[in-house]
N, CA, C and O atoms as a printed pandas DataFrame, in Angstrom:
     atom_number atom_name residue_name chain_id  residue_number  x_coord  y_coord  z_coord
0              1         N          UNK        A               1  -24.777  -17.686  -36.104
1              2        CA          UNK        A               1  -24.021  -18.395  -35.091
2              3         C          UNK        A               1  -23.244  -17.372  -34.265
3              4         O          UNK        A               1  -22.627  -16.454  -34.805
4              5         N          UNK        A               2  -23.287  -17.547  -32.973
5              6        CA          UNK        A               2  -22.645  -16.608  -32.072
6              7         C          UNK        A               2  -21.207  -17.051  -31.797
7              8         O          UNK        A               2  -20.967  -18.149  -31.297
8              9         N          UNK        A               3  -20.259  -16.176  -32.134
9             10        CA          UNK        A               3  -18.852  -16.504  -31.944
10            11         C          UNK        A               3  -18.157  -15.575  -30.960
11            12         O          UNK        A               3  -17.139  -15.940  -30.371
12            13         N          UNK        A               4  -18.698  -14.383  -30.781
13            14        CA          UNK        A               4  -18.051  -13.389  -29.933
14            15         C          UNK        A               4  -18.420  -13.609  -28.465
15            16         O          UNK        A               4  -19.507  -14.092  -28.147
16            17         N          UNK        A               5  -17.485  -13.241  -27.577
17            18        CA          UNK        A               5  -17.643  -13.456  -26.151
18            19         C          UNK        A               5  -17.582  -12.101  -25.455
19            20         O          UNK        A               5  -16.646  -11.332  -25.673
20            21         N          UNK        A               6  -18.580  -11.803  -24.614
21            22        CA          UNK        A               6  -18.635  -10.540  -23.884
22            23         C          UNK        A               6  -18.747  -10.857  -22.399
23            24         O          UNK        A               6  -19.509  -11.737  -22.000
24            25         N          UNK        A               7  -17.989  -10.140  -21.590
25            26        CA          UNK        A               7  -18.056  -10.313  -20.143
26            27         C          UNK        A               7  -18.392   -8.986  -19.502
27            28         O          UNK        A               7  -18.059   -7.931  -20.041
28            29         N          UNK        A               8  -19.050   -9.027  -18.352
29            30        CA          UNK        A               8  -19.250   -7.820  -17.570
30            31         C          UNK        A               8  -19.274   -8.193  -16.100
31            32         O          UNK        A               8  -19.592   -9.324  -15.733
32            33         N          UNK        A               9  -18.937   -7.235  -15.278
33            34        CA          UNK        A               9  -18.873   -7.465  -13.841
34            35         C          UNK        A               9  -20.194   -7.077  -13.192
35            36         O          UNK        A               9  -20.860   -6.125  -13.600
36            37         N          UNK        A              10  -20.549   -7.845  -12.169
37            38        CA          UNK        A              10  -21.727   -7.516  -11.376
38            39         C          UNK        A              10  -21.512   -8.069   -9.967
39            40         O          UNK        A              10  -20.614   -8.876   -9.730
40            41         N          UNK        A              11  -22.342   -7.622   -9.056
41            42        CA          UNK        A              11  -22.228   -8.111   -7.682
42            43         C          UNK        A              11  -22.840   -9.511   -7.593
43            44         O          UNK        A              11  -23.507   -9.970   -8.520
44            45         N          UNK        A              12  -22.604  -10.172   -6.470
45            46        CA          UNK        A              12  -23.173  -11.505   -6.244
46            47         C          UNK        A              12  -24.692  -11.420   -6.273
47            48         O          UNK        A              12  -25.360  -12.277   -6.851
48            49         N          UNK        A              13  -25.234  -10.377   -5.644
49            50        CA          UNK        A              13  -26.686  -10.188   -5.625
50            51         C          UNK        A              13  -27.236  -10.008   -7.041
51            52         O          UNK        A              13  -28.252  -10.606   -7.396
52            53         N          UNK        A              14  -26.567   -9.186   -7.845
53            54        CA          UNK        A              14  -27.024   -8.955   -9.220
54            55         C          UNK        A              14  -26.998  -10.240  -10.040
55            56         O          UNK        A              14  -27.898  -10.496  -10.840
56            57         N          UNK        A              15  -25.956  -11.048   -9.832
57            58        CA          UNK        A              15  -25.862  -12.316  -10.565
58            59         C          UNK        A              15  -26.997  -13.255  -10.173
59            60         O          UNK        A              15  -27.589  -13.906  -11.034
60            61         N          UNK        A              16  -27.304  -13.330   -8.875
61            62        CA          UNK        A              16  -28.418  -14.181   -8.429
62            63         C          UNK        A              16  -29.735  -13.676   -9.007
63            64         O          UNK        A              16  -30.584  -14.462   -9.427
64            65         N          UNK        A              17  -29.891  -12.367   -9.023
65            66        CA          UNK        A              17  -31.111  -11.785   -9.575
66            67         C          UNK        A              17  -31.233  -12.082  -11.062
67            68         O          UNK        A              17  -32.323  -12.387  -11.547
68            69         N          UNK        A              18  -30.130  -11.997  -11.784
69            70        CA          UNK        A              18  -30.140  -12.347  -13.207
70            71         C          UNK        A              18  -30.523  -13.809  -13.412
71            72         O          UNK        A              18  -31.295  -14.132  -14.314
72            73         N          UNK        A              19  -29.980  -14.696  -12.569
73            74        CA          UNK        A              19  -30.308  -16.120  -12.681
74            75         C          UNK        A              19  -31.793  -16.357  -12.451
75            76         O          UNK        A              19  -32.433  -17.103  -13.192
76            77         N          UNK        A              20  -32.340  -15.715  -11.417
77            78        CA          UNK        A              20  -33.758  -15.898  -11.088
78            79         C          UNK        A              20  -34.643  -15.389  -12.227
79            80         O          UNK        A              20  -35.572  -16.074  -12.656
80            81         N          UNK        A              21  -34.345  -14.184  -12.711
81            82        CA          UNK        A              21  -35.166  -13.611  -13.792
82            83         C          UNK        A              21  -35.045  -14.439  -15.076
83            84         O          UNK        A              21  -36.031  -14.632  -15.786
84            85         N          UNK        A              22  -33.853  -14.920  -15.366
85            86        CA          UNK        A              22  -33.666  -15.745  -16.566
86            87         C          UNK        A              22  -34.444  -17.050  -16.433
87            88         O          UNK        A              22  -35.092  -17.485  -17.385
88            89         N          UNK        A              23  -34.384  -17.677  -15.257
89            90        CA          UNK        A              23  -35.094  -18.936  -15.031
90            91         C          UNK        A              23  -36.604  -18.732  -15.153
91            92         O          UNK        A              23  -37.296  -19.552  -15.756
92            93         N          UNK        A              24  -37.116  -17.636  -14.580
93            94        CA          UNK        A              24  -38.555  -17.354  -14.645
94            95         C          UNK        A              24  -39.024  -17.126  -16.073
95            96         O          UNK        A              24  -40.169  -17.426  -16.411
96            97         N          UNK        A              25  -38.143  -16.597  -16.908
97            98        CA          UNK        A              25  -38.529  -16.344  -18.293
98            99         C          UNK        A              25  -38.187  -17.515  -19.213
99           100         O          UNK        A              25  -38.484  -17.479  -20.407
100          101         N          UNK        A              26  -37.562  -18.554  -18.654
101          102        CA          UNK        A              26  -37.234  -19.731  -19.450
102          103         C          UNK        A              26  -36.041  -19.529  -20.374
103          104         O          UNK        A              26  -35.935  -20.195  -21.404
104          105         N          UNK        A              27  -35.147  -18.619  -20.017
105          106        CA          UNK        A              27  -33.987  -18.313  -20.855
106          107         C          UNK        A              27  -32.699  -18.587  -20.090
107          108         O          UNK        A              27  -32.699  -18.697  -18.864
108          109         N          UNK        A              28  -31.607  -18.695  -20.830
109          110        CA          UNK        A              28  -30.299  -18.750  -20.185
110          111         C          UNK        A              28  -29.941  -17.327  -19.759
111          112         O          UNK        A              28  -30.576  -16.365  -20.190
112          113         N          UNK        A              29  -28.931  -17.202  -18.921
113          114        CA          UNK        A              29  -28.511  -15.867  -18.503
114          115         C          UNK        A              29  -28.036  -15.064  -19.712
115          116         O          UNK        A              29  -28.334  -13.875  -19.823
116          117         N          UNK        A              30  -27.308  -15.701  -20.605
117          118        CA          UNK        A              30  -26.824  -15.014  -21.808
118          119         C          UNK        A              30  -27.981  -14.496  -22.661
119          120         O          UNK        A              30  -27.987  -13.339  -23.079
120          121         N          UNK        A              31  -28.950  -15.357  -22.909
121          122        CA          UNK        A              31  -30.093  -14.964  -23.734
122          123         C          UNK        A              31  -30.887  -13.858  -23.047
123          124         O          UNK        A              31  -31.345  -12.917  -23.695
124          125         N          UNK        A              32  -31.044  -13.978  -21.739
125          126        CA          UNK        A              32  -31.769  -12.951  -20.984
126          127         C          UNK        A              32  -31.064  -11.597  -21.099
127          128         O          UNK        A              32  -31.709  -10.582  -21.358
128          129         N          UNK        A              33  -29.728  -11.582  -20.906
129          130        CA          UNK        A              33  -28.959  -10.336  -20.981
130          131         C          UNK        A              33  -29.013   -9.740  -22.391
131          132         O          UNK        A              33  -29.129   -8.524  -22.544
132          133         N          UNK        A              34  -28.929  -10.592  -23.425
133          134        CA          UNK        A              34  -29.014  -10.097  -24.799
134          135         C          UNK        A              34  -30.361   -9.435  -25.044
135          136         O          UNK        A              34  -30.429   -8.337  -25.595
136          137         N          UNK        A              35  -31.422  -10.100  -24.636
137          138        CA          UNK        A              35  -32.756   -9.528  -24.854
138          139         C          UNK        A              35  -32.931   -8.225  -24.087
139          140         O          UNK        A              35  -33.505   -7.266  -24.603
140          141         N          UNK        A              36  -32.439   -8.193  -22.863
141          142        CA          UNK        A              36  -32.541   -6.973  -22.065
142          143         C          UNK        A              36  -31.738   -5.846  -22.710
143          144         O          UNK        A              36  -32.193   -4.702  -22.742
144          145         N          UNK        A              37  -30.556   -6.156  -23.222
145          146        CA          UNK        A              37  -29.701   -5.138  -23.841
146          147         C          UNK        A              37  -30.316   -4.568  -25.118
147          148         O          UNK        A              37  -30.171   -3.378  -25.401
148          149         N          UNK        A              38  -30.994   -5.406  -25.880
149          150        CA          UNK        A              38  -31.576   -4.966  -27.141
150          151         C          UNK        A              38  -33.056   -4.612  -27.028
151          152         O          UNK        A              38  -33.747   -4.472  -28.037
152          153         N          UNK        A              39  -33.538   -4.468  -25.794
153          154        CA          UNK        A              39  -34.944   -4.111  -25.530
154          155         C          UNK        A              39  -35.927   -5.062  -26.193
155          156         O          UNK        A              39  -37.014   -4.646  -26.593
156          157         N          UNK        A              40  -35.561   -6.327  -26.313
157          158        CA          UNK        A              40  -36.490   -7.335  -26.816
158          159         C          UNK        A              40  -37.472   -7.687  -25.702
159          160         O          UNK        A              40  -37.219   -7.439  -24.523
160          161         N          UNK        A              41  -38.565   -8.254  -26.095
161          162        CA          UNK        A              41  -39.607   -8.610  -25.134
162          163         C          UNK        A              41  -39.162   -9.825  -24.319
163          164         O          UNK        A              41  -38.757  -10.847  -24.872
164          165         N          UNK        A              42  -39.248   -9.692  -22.991
165          166        CA          UNK        A              42  -38.928  -10.790  -22.084
166          167         C          UNK        A              42  -40.209  -11.124  -21.336
167          168         O          UNK        A              42  -40.730  -10.303  -20.580
168          169         N          UNK        A              43  -40.711  -12.331  -21.551
169          170        CA          UNK        A              43  -41.971  -12.750  -20.954
170          171         C          UNK        A              43  -41.693  -13.767  -19.864
171          172         O          UNK        A              43  -41.031  -14.780  -20.087
172          173         N          UNK        A              44  -42.212  -13.475  -18.684
173          174        CA          UNK        A              44  -42.067  -14.427  -17.585
174          175         C          UNK        A              44  -43.041  -15.571  -17.796
175          176         O          UNK        A              44  -44.219  -15.352  -18.076
176          177         N          UNK        A              45  -42.551  -16.776  -17.661
177          178        CA          UNK        A              45  -43.393  -17.963  -17.841
178          179         C          UNK        A              45  -44.365  -18.089  -16.681
179          180         O          UNK        A              45  -44.044  -17.753  -15.541
180          181         N          UNK        A              46  -45.553  -18.577  -16.990
181          182        CA          UNK        A              46  -46.558  -18.749  -15.939
182          183         C          UNK        A              46  -46.262  -20.022  -15.150
183          184         O          UNK        A              46  -45.804  -21.023  -15.700
184          185         N          UNK        A              47  -46.534  -19.958  -13.849
185          186        CA          UNK        A              47  -46.365  -21.132  -13.002
186          187         C          UNK        A              47  -47.545  -22.070  -13.222
187          188         O          UNK        A              47  -48.545  -21.688  -13.830
188          189         N          UNK        A              48  -47.426  -23.292  -12.729
189          190        CA          UNK        A              48  -48.529  -24.253  -12.848
190          191         C          UNK        A              48  -49.781  -23.720  -12.151
191          192         O          UNK        A              48  -50.898  -23.924  -12.626
192          193         N          UNK        A              49  -49.588  -23.048  -11.044
193          194        CA          UNK        A              49  -50.718  -22.486  -10.294
194          195         C          UNK        A              49  -51.410  -21.393  -11.118
195          196         O          UNK        A              49  -52.639  -21.331  -11.151
196          197         N          UNK        A              50  -50.641  -20.546  -11.772
197          198        CA          UNK        A              50  -51.219  -19.502  -12.611
198          199         C          UNK        A              50  -51.949  -20.095  -13.807
199          200         O          UNK        A              50  -52.990  -19.579  -14.212
200          201         N          UNK        A              51  -51.423  -21.162  -14.370
201          202        CA          UNK        A              51  -52.077  -21.823  -15.504
202          203         C          UNK        A              51  -53.423  -22.403  -15.074
203          204         O          UNK        A              51  -54.409  -22.292  -15.802
204          205         N          UNK        A              52  -53.466  -23.017  -13.901
205          206        CA          UNK        A              52  -54.725  -23.562  -13.383
206          207         C          UNK        A              52  -55.744  -22.444  -13.151
207          208         O          UNK        A              52  -56.924  -22.608  -13.459
208          209         N          UNK        A              53  -55.290  -21.309  -12.608
209          210        CA          UNK        A              53  -56.188  -20.170  -12.389
210          211         C          UNK        A              53  -56.719  -19.649  -13.725
211          212         O          UNK        A              53  -57.893  -19.291  -13.828
212          213         N          UNK        A              54  -55.870  -19.607  -14.737
213          214        CA          UNK        A              54  -56.276  -19.168  -16.068
214          215         C          UNK        A              54  -57.352  -20.097  -16.630
215          216         O          UNK        A              54  -58.364  -19.638  -17.160
216          217         N          UNK        A              55  -57.126  -21.402  -16.511
217          218        CA          UNK        A              55  -58.108  -22.376  -17.010
218          219         C          UNK        A              55  -59.440  -22.232  -16.291
219          220         O          UNK        A              55  -60.499  -22.344  -16.909
220          221         N          UNK        A              56  -59.388  -21.982  -14.983
221          222        CA          UNK        A              56  -60.606  -21.808  -14.197
222          223         C          UNK        A              56  -61.354  -20.552  -14.642
223          224         O          UNK        A              56  -62.579  -20.562  -14.759
224          225         N          UNK        A              57  -60.610  -19.471  -14.890
225          226        CA          UNK        A              57  -61.249  -18.245  -15.377
226          227         C          UNK        A              57  -61.907  -18.454  -16.734
227          228         O          UNK        A              57  -62.976  -17.903  -16.995
228          229         N          UNK        A              58  -61.284  -19.235  -17.588
229          230        CA          UNK        A              58  -61.873  -19.525  -18.898
230          231         C          UNK        A              58  -63.209  -20.245  -18.725
231          232         O          UNK        A              58  -64.188  -19.928  -19.400
232          233         N          UNK        A              59  -63.237  -21.220  -17.811
233          234        CA          UNK        A              59  -64.491  -21.949  -17.557
234          235         C          UNK        A              59  -65.559  -21.016  -16.997
235          236         O          UNK        A              59  -66.712  -21.072  -17.423
236          237         N          UNK        A              60  -65.184  -20.151  -16.040
237          238        CA          UNK        A              60  -66.148  -19.217  -15.452
238          239         C          UNK        A              60  -66.699  -18.269  -16.511
239          240         O          UNK        A              60  -67.902  -18.010  -16.564
240          241         N          UNK        A              61  -65.823  -17.765  -17.337
241          242        CA          UNK        A              61  -66.268  -16.826  -18.369
242          243         C          UNK        A              61  -67.274  -17.488  -19.302
243          244         O          UNK        A              61  -68.289  -16.886  -19.650
244          245         N          UNK        A              62  -67.001  -18.705  -19.699
245          246        CA          UNK        A              62  -67.911  -19.439  -20.581
246          247         C          UNK        A              62  -69.245  -19.707  -19.885
247          248         O          UNK        A              62  -70.307  -19.538  -20.484
248          249         N          UNK        A              63  -69.188  -20.125  -18.618
249          250        CA          UNK        A              63  -70.420  -20.421  -17.884
250          251         C          UNK        A              63  -71.281  -19.174  -17.695
251          252         O          UNK        A              63  -72.503  -19.245  -17.826
252          253         N          UNK        A              64  -70.665  -18.040  -17.392
253          254        CA          UNK        A              64  -71.441  -16.811  -17.235
254          255         C          UNK        A              64  -72.060  -16.370  -18.553
255          256         O          UNK        A              64  -73.157  -15.812  -18.569
256          257         N          UNK        A              65  -71.368  -16.614  -19.649
257          258        CA          UNK        A              65  -71.949  -16.302  -20.954
258          259         C          UNK        A              65  -73.176  -17.181  -21.206
259          260         O          UNK        A              65  -74.192  -16.702  -21.710
260          261         N          UNK        A              66  -73.080  -18.472  -20.853
261          262        CA          UNK        A              66  -74.225  -19.378  -21.027
262          263         C          UNK        A              66  -75.395  -18.972  -20.134
263          264         O          UNK        A              66  -76.549  -19.010  -20.561
264          265         N          UNK        A              67  -75.099  -18.587  -18.904
265          266        CA          UNK        A              67  -76.153  -18.134  -17.979
266          267         C          UNK        A              67  -76.829  -16.889  -18.535
267          268         O          UNK        A              67  -78.051  -16.755  -18.467
268          269         N          UNK        A              68  -76.038  -15.985  -19.080
269          270        CA          UNK        A              68  -76.593  -14.769  -19.674
270          271         C          UNK        A              68  -77.571  -15.110  -20.775
271          272         O          UNK        A              68  -78.663  -14.544  -20.836
272          273         N          UNK        A              69  -77.193  -16.027  -21.642
273          274        CA          UNK        A              69  -78.089  -16.417  -22.737
274          275         C          UNK        A              69  -79.357  -17.079  -22.213
275          276         O          UNK        A              69  -80.430  -16.917  -22.795
276          277         N          UNK        A              70  -79.239  -17.816  -21.126
277          278        CA          UNK        A              70  -80.388  -18.499  -20.557
278          279         C          UNK        A              70  -81.398  -17.512  -19.963
279          280         O          UNK        A              70  -82.606  -17.708  -20.095
280          281         N          UNK        A              71  -80.910  -16.461  -19.313
281          282        CA          UNK        A              71  -81.794  -15.509  -18.619
282          283         C          UNK        A              71  -82.197  -14.314  -19.470
283          284         O          UNK        A              71  -82.952  -13.458  -19.008
284          285         N          UNK        A              72  -81.720  -14.241  -20.676
285          286        CA          UNK        A              72  -81.956  -13.057  -21.499
286          287         C          UNK        A              72  -83.443  -12.720  -21.624
287          288         O          UNK        A              72  -83.812  -11.550  -21.515
288          289         N          UNK        A              73  -84.301  -13.710  -21.848
289          290        CA          UNK        A              73  -85.737  -13.448  -22.037
290          291         C          UNK        A              73  -86.472  -13.313  -20.712
291          292         O          UNK        A              73  -87.386  -12.496  -20.596
292          293         N          UNK        A              74  -86.092  -14.093  -19.717
293          294        CA          UNK        A              74  -86.819  -14.106  -18.446
294          295         C          UNK        A              74  -86.486  -12.922  -17.547
295          296         O          UNK        A              74  -87.380  -12.329  -16.944
296          297         N          UNK        A              75  -85.217  -12.580  -17.457
297          298        CA          UNK        A              75  -84.808  -11.518  -16.548
298          299         C          UNK        A              75  -83.680  -10.715  -17.203
299          300         O          UNK        A              75  -82.502  -11.022  -17.019
300          301         N          UNK        A              76  -84.050   -9.693  -17.964
301          302        CA          UNK        A              76  -83.027   -8.937  -18.703
302          303         C          UNK        A              76  -81.970   -8.279  -17.797
303          304         O          UNK        A              76  -80.803   -8.187  -18.178
304          305         N          UNK        A              77  -82.374   -7.826  -16.605
305          306        CA          UNK        A              77  -81.417   -7.173  -15.711
306          307         C          UNK        A              77  -80.352   -8.164  -15.236
307          308         O          UNK        A              77  -79.164   -7.841  -15.216
308          309         N          UNK        A              78  -80.775   -9.357  -14.858
309          310        CA          UNK        A              78  -79.832  -10.387  -14.433
310          311         C          UNK        A              78  -78.924  -10.784  -15.593
311          312         O          UNK        A              78  -77.727  -11.009  -15.410
312          313         N          UNK        A              79  -79.500  -10.866  -16.775
313          314        CA          UNK        A              79  -78.710  -11.201  -17.964
314          315         C          UNK        A              79  -77.647  -10.141  -18.206
315          316         O          UNK        A              79  -76.517  -10.462  -18.571
316          317         N          UNK        A              80  -78.006   -8.880  -18.004
317          318        CA          UNK        A              80  -77.056   -7.787  -18.199
318          319         C          UNK        A              80  -75.918   -7.853  -17.175
319          320         O          UNK        A              80  -74.756   -7.630  -17.516
320          321         N          UNK        A              81  -76.257   -8.159  -15.927
321          322        CA          UNK        A              81  -75.239   -8.261  -14.877
322          323         C          UNK        A              81  -74.275   -9.419  -15.128
323          324         O          UNK        A              81  -73.065   -9.270  -14.959
324          325         N          UNK        A              82  -74.804  -10.561  -15.528
325          326        CA          UNK        A              82  -73.920  -11.701  -15.799
326          327         C          UNK        A              82  -73.074  -11.459  -17.044
327          328         O          UNK        A              82  -71.929  -11.906  -17.117
328          329         N          UNK        A              83  -73.632  -10.756  -18.017
329          330        CA          UNK        A              83  -72.867  -10.414  -19.216
330          331         C          UNK        A              83  -71.701   -9.491  -18.844
331          332         O          UNK        A              83  -70.590   -9.643  -19.352
332          333         N          UNK        A              84  -71.971   -8.533  -17.950
333          334        CA          UNK        A              84  -70.916   -7.626  -17.504
334          335         C          UNK        A              84  -69.828   -8.398  -16.756
335          336         O          UNK        A              84  -68.641   -8.130  -16.943
336          337         N          UNK        A              85  -70.219   -9.341  -15.922
337          338        CA          UNK        A              85  -69.246  -10.158  -15.201
338          339         C          UNK        A              85  -68.404  -10.988  -16.172
339          340         O          UNK        A              85  -67.193  -11.114  -15.992
340          341         N          UNK        A              86  -69.032  -11.544  -17.179
341          342        CA          UNK        A              86  -68.296  -12.313  -18.187
342          343         C          UNK        A              86  -67.301  -11.421  -18.928
343          344         O          UNK        A              86  -66.203  -11.866  -19.259
344          345         N          UNK        A              87  -67.671  -10.172  -19.189
345          346        CA          UNK        A              87  -66.758   -9.236  -19.854
346          347         C          UNK        A              87  -65.567   -8.912  -18.962
347          348         O          UNK        A              87  -64.435   -8.832  -19.439
348          349         N          UNK        A              88  -65.816   -8.725  -17.669
349          350        CA          UNK        A              88  -64.724   -8.435  -16.735
350          351         C          UNK        A              88  -63.741   -9.607  -16.662
351          352         O          UNK        A              88  -62.526   -9.409  -16.650
352          353         N          UNK        A              89  -64.276  -10.819  -16.614
353          354        CA          UNK        A              89  -63.411  -12.002  -16.595
354          355         C          UNK        A              89  -62.606  -12.073  -17.886
355          356         O          UNK        A              89  -61.421  -12.408  -17.867
356          357         N          UNK        A              90  -63.245  -11.759  -19.001
357          358        CA          UNK        A              90  -62.559  -11.766  -20.300
358          359         C          UNK        A              90  -61.393  -10.784  -20.298
359          360         O          UNK        A              90  -60.320  -11.090  -20.819
360          361         N          UNK        A              91  -61.600   -9.597  -19.711
361          362        CA          UNK        A              91  -60.527   -8.600  -19.630
362          363         C          UNK        A              91  -59.347   -9.138  -18.826
363          364         O          UNK        A              91  -58.194   -8.930  -19.205
364          365         N          UNK        A              92  -59.627   -9.829  -17.717
365          366        CA          UNK        A              92  -58.561  -10.414  -16.916
366          367         C          UNK        A              92  -57.825  -11.487  -17.715
367          368         O          UNK        A              92  -56.603  -11.597  -17.621
368          369         N          UNK        A              93  -58.545  -12.264  -18.485
369          370        CA          UNK        A              93  -57.915  -13.285  -19.316
370          371         C          UNK        A              93  -56.998  -12.659  -20.352
371          372         O          UNK        A              93  -55.918  -13.182  -20.624
372          373         N          UNK        A              94  -57.419  -11.549  -20.929
373          374        CA          UNK        A              94  -56.575  -10.866  -21.917
374          375         C          UNK        A              94  -55.318  -10.300  -21.275
375          376         O          UNK        A              94  -54.272  -10.228  -21.921
376          377         N          UNK        A              95  -55.406   -9.899  -20.011
377          378        CA          UNK        A              95  -54.220   -9.399  -19.290
378          379         C          UNK        A              95  -53.208  -10.506  -19.076
379          380         O          UNK        A              95  -52.009  -10.232  -19.030
380          381         N          UNK        A              96  -53.652  -11.753  -18.943
381          382        CA          UNK        A              96  -52.734  -12.877  -18.805
382          383         C          UNK        A              96  -51.845  -13.030  -20.028
383          384         O          UNK        A              96  -50.692  -13.449  -19.920
384          385         N          UNK        A              97  -52.382  -12.691  -21.188
385          386        CA          UNK        A              97  -51.643  -12.896  -22.430
386          387         C          UNK        A              97  -50.542  -11.873  -22.646
387          388         O          UNK        A              97  -49.658  -12.086  -23.476
388          389         N          UNK        A              98  -50.580  -10.769  -21.918
389          390        CA          UNK        A              98  -49.579   -9.711  -22.115
390          391         C          UNK        A              98  -48.277  -10.039  -21.511
391          392         O          UNK        A              98  -47.339   -9.246  -21.596
């Protein structure tokens, strides 16, 4: 349980910036400042638009994998290209998680 109270001075601009960053990460200003002070991980929450883009990338990655499997016997070069594209999409998806 937190009982101690700490204050610090900042400019109006700095306070607004703290509010914006805290809101984007889904934290209160106090929690944001504590995490920043102790070098804890602060993750910015994804917007609805970013979530939709992520879902779309997941569908594309799956579809390209299916296309690769379909063309594997008929056209190995095309299968290789679609497999590479699916891997690139997968890498972008993994970057979203960081």
